[in-house]
C-alpha positions in Angstrom: -6.9 22.7 46.0 -7.4 24.9 43.2 -5.0 28.0 43.0 -6.3 31.4 43.7 -7.0 33.4 40.7 -4.9 36.4 40.4 -6.7 40.2 40.3 -6.3 42.0 37.3 -4.8 45.3 37.8 -7.5 48.1 37.6 -7.0 50.5 34.7 -7.2 54.1 35.7 -9.1 56.3 33.1 -9.3 60.2 32.9 -11.7 62.3 31.3 -10.6 64.4 28.6 -12.6 67.4 27.1 -12.0 69.5 24.1 -14.1 71.7 21.7 -14.5 71.0 17.9 -16.5 73.2 15.5 -19.9 72.2 14.3 -18.7 71.2 10.9 -16.0 68.9 12.4 -18.7 67.2 14.6 -21.0 66.5 11.5 -18.1 64.8 9.7 -17.2 62.8 12.7 -20.8 61.7 13.1 -21.0 60.7 9.4 -17.7 58.6 9.7 -18.8 57.0 12.8 -22.2 56.0 11.3 -20.5 54.7 7.9 -17.9 52.8 9.9 -20.2 51.7 12.9 -18.0 53.0 15.6 -18.7 55.3 18.5 -16.9 58.9 18.6 -15.1 58.1 21.7 -13.4 54.9 20.0 -12.3 57.5 17.1 -10.6 59.7 19.6 -8.8 57.0 21.6 -7.6 55.0 18.4 -6.4 58.6 16.8 -4.8 59.7 19.9 -3.0 56.3 20.5 -1.9 56.3 16.8 -0.5 59.7 17.0 1.3 58.8 20.3 2.9 55.7 19.0 4.0 57.5 15.8 5.6 60.5 17.5 7.1 58.4 20.5 6.1 60.8 23.2 7.6 59.0 26.0 10.3 59.9 28.4 13.7 58.5 27.3 16.8 58.5 29.3 19.6 60.8 28.2 23.0 60.5 28.9 24.3 63.3 31.2 26.7 65.7 29.4 30.0 66.3 31.6 31.6 69.6 31.4 35.1 69.5 30.2 36.5 71.1 33.3 34.7 68.8 35.6 37.1 66.3 37.5 36.3 62.6 37.8 37.3 60.0 40.5 39.3 58.2 37.9 41.2 61.3 37.0 42.5 61.5 40.9 43.1 57.6 40.7 45.2 58.1 37.9 47.2 61.0 38.9 47.9 59.0 42.1 49.1 56.0 40.7 51.4 58.1 38.0 53.0 60.0 41.0 53.8 56.7 42.9 55.4 54.9 39.9 
């Protein structure tokens, strides 16, 4: 019996709108005609390249511990020093 094909995960799209001046729109249309691409493709490519260049993703930062904060290991060390 042939194996069942796995379903591909659906991609979620969001609508984004913003305003640009008329002169920019004319330049964009000229670029799109010259390079045979749509305006949406230009926007998506520019946004993807910007985000890759600037690394706008969440990063894990180490938590800074205050110097007066006690640690479990401090307590264990104190008790072992007192018993020896």
